C-alpha positions as CSV (number, residue, x, y, z in Angstrom):
1,M,-6.9,-2.6,-16.3
2,N,-4.0,-4.8,-16.8
3,T,-2.2,-1.4,-17.7
4,E,-3.7,0.3,-14.4
5,I,-2.3,-2.6,-12.6
6,N,1.3,-2.6,-14.1
7,R,1.5,1.5,-13.6
8,I,0.7,0.6,-9.5
9,T,2.6,-2.0,-9.6
10,W,5.6,-0.2,-11.2
11,K,4.4,3.0,-8.4
12,C,5.1,0.5,-5.6
13,R,8.8,0.3,-6.2
14,R,10.1,2.3,-3.4
15,G,13.2,4.0,-2.1
16,M,12.9,2.7,2.1
17,R,13.5,-1.1,2.0
18,E,10.4,-1.8,4.2
19,I,8.0,-0.3,2.6
20,D,9.3,-1.2,-0.6
21,L,9.0,-5.2,0.2
22,L,6.0,-4.9,1.8
23,L,4.2,-2.9,-1.4
24,R,5.6,-4.8,-3.8
25,E,4.6,-8.3,-2.0
26,F,1.4,-6.9,-1.6
27,S,1.0,-6.2,-5.4
28,K,2.1,-9.4,-6.4
29,T,-0.7,-11.2,-4.3
30,T,-3.3,-8.9,-3.6
31,L,-3.9,-6.4,-5.9
32,N,-5.2,-8.2,-8.2
33,T,-8.3,-9.6,-6.1
34,L,-9.0,-6.1,-5.2
35,D,-12.7,-4.3,-6.6
36,E,-11.6,-1.1,-8.6
37,Y,-12.6,1.6,-5.4
38,S,-10.5,-0.2,-3.7
39,I,-7.2,-0.2,-6.7
40,D,-7.9,3.4,-6.8
41,T,-7.2,3.9,-3.3
42,F,-4.2,2.0,-3.1
43,D,-3.0,4.0,-6.1
44,Q,-3.8,7.1,-3.7
45,V,-1.8,5.9,-1.0
46,L,1.3,5.3,-3.2
47,D,1.0,9.1,-3.7
48,Y,2.5,9.4,-0.2
49,D,6.2,9.6,0.4
50,D,8.3,6.5,2.1
51,Q,8.6,8.2,5.8
52,K,4.8,9.6,5.2
53,L,4.0,5.2,4.9
54,F,6.2,3.9,7.6
55,D,5.3,6.5,10.0
56,Y,1.5,5.7,10.3
57,M,2.4,2.0,9.3
58,F,5.2,1.6,12.6
59,K,4.4,4.4,14.6
60,N,0.8,5.2,13.7
61,E,1.1,8.9,13.1
62,S,-2.0,10.4,10.7
63,L,-1.9,10.3,7.5
64,G,-4.5,13.0,8.1
65,N,-6.7,11.2,5.8
66,E,-9.1,8.3,7.2
67,I,-9.7,6.7,3.6
68,H,-6.5,5.9,3.6
69,E,-5.8,4.9,6.8
70,D,-8.6,2.8,6.8
71,F,-7.1,1.0,3.6
72,I,-3.8,0.6,5.0
73,D,-5.8,-0.8,8.3
74,E,-7.5,-3.1,6.3
75,Y,-4.9,-4.6,3.9
76,L,-1.6,-3.4,4.5
77,K,-1.2,-3.5,8.4
78,K,-3.1,-6.9,8.1
79,F,-0.8,-8.3,5.7
80,H,2.2,-7.4,7.0
81,K,1.2,-8.9,10.4
82,Q,0.3,-12.4,8.9
83,G,4.3,-12.1,7.8
84,N,3.5,-12.0,3.8
85,F,6.6,-10.2,3.8
């Protein structure tokens, strides 16, 4: 599992500053606490390009995948609103 966590942590490095800061801080503080299903979902969310993630996070433009949107709403948006990054 550590290899998987390391791979996902590396995948959090992004070109868009806002997304990069959010994902890297989330991975440092929260990734190890997630269950296997949530880790897999997070890995899938990381397959979106930065602009698509930004548009969903900050403009509420649909990703077209309810599971991914639910994950982002439950974890990433909440993480951002709590001022954790």
